[in-house]
Steps between C-alpha positions, in 0.01 A plus 500: 500500500647831395542768768245780446619858449447693823351852481663802656852370538805500269631194324805487729280519809278226352804279432619540859155421632472176300849397607393535866185307434696219337727487806191489728357207303818297498449157657121522526265233374384472130162677445334172370581335834425776752332780307641856490417838642429765233546876520271622228560835327256791526232527233233760399294585807735306727805717577655263757702186443310201640587166658371166370567132537526258212409159645511161331269368779148549349409261214489799270821675585427842641642850553351622826490864621652577843500877538626827353847636562653837425516712181881485536668190372785499753265534797270235357785245463625592848158418647457178307855370551491579874159331543609177324870500574494148649259354241614235254318687223667735258392859446461634147368802320241480225235700314134473589326221310125571495409152378704308763447739793120495509362302799164421339363481852684177578649660810174643632373353827142376459415398858543587868597826668717619215254427225554743210864570588806393303758255637778758464306726743474214758877442462556839664222501767444138605768250380367239747170498317685475172676190637165348590369552149817356348511179703168447682224613251369205309415588132184355347538597137803545265484878520527480881804270462674771302403753764663287766821470294510882467455528878793259545712719268416813707571308820849426361553877479416527868750223578774696317422805702503308826840338415646849478343610830625188678856543378527875562444501871330802641724637770452740782771715350531868588644795309858606564537865597311788350481626141823692421677365814859381475559151633834362592669162583248260346545128476252352248436153354401457133166319461425571137690624190331640190687614191364794301632700201553868560299659213683829533852358461439210265608581147619367164872540422522462125301183449566360849247553777645589840282431800572666838334261742382593848485250788186566706565341839245417766672466841416453862665617818528295820145596601348387168437852372501516118729727300532563129815635328594539141859439382578627150768325290809690403567286198266420207380154404417371154195313634184652644446444876842324526791642691836547343754240606706757684211630718454372849183285506310495830337166599238379745645484852780754439569732791540867408650770726393854432692792649221751424187544292205733462135397553347593164162327515277293727211289376285200585429203278296190582515576876879560516676830543794583282768773536677608177852631544698728274848667517631169623861483620628155564730429791855388408404138583303490172782612278 
């Protein structure tokens, strides 16, 4: 399947985006085996990107609507990739297909307290009821059998979301310092490393692309408080989201000593508080 042309961004930005998406999908299951999550491009009357599931589960293979995302492609992919980071399913971009993306009422509940509602609505408000429909409701006619298969496909989305929540433990973390405050003598442990191209420094030298890759580190202190720092590369790489061989690559479990840093941002995500640090000066132990 050819990658669709993305509106509102340059060809270079598009190429970088698809390279990151390929990296995200590396090692995930084939779509014929597990299905695939789809980020569908905006269309007339629908300015937002939208999230869908292609599922091989129903007898007639289906593309099932989940919810709308953002009008911005980068934000939409951030939401989708974060939500399904631990899923076996790939994430791809595609144009809207009116013929294949019509529900025909197959996912409309025809009984009980949610009669007249769609299964994608119940996914958000009552996943336990969705589970009951998927595995306890007994179909009586072929159309109801397809309805149950669709419910099972939506239930699999819920399971993907729950996997993420179970792996990313909600902590009782607290913010470090106050906005703008200078912090000193920090000892932090690396718990996550994410590589990201710097769009402002990445360039083409002749015919050779040069990627300046940032390491986005999530760290914790001895009390379990969460910290985010960004470490830019000093040397370019020929491959997107890949560090140059002469850059120091941080790994899970590494201990980092910081002589001083400034609190640049504080935010909460999924019940955990994060402190973002800037103007980071490493202690000599890290050199």
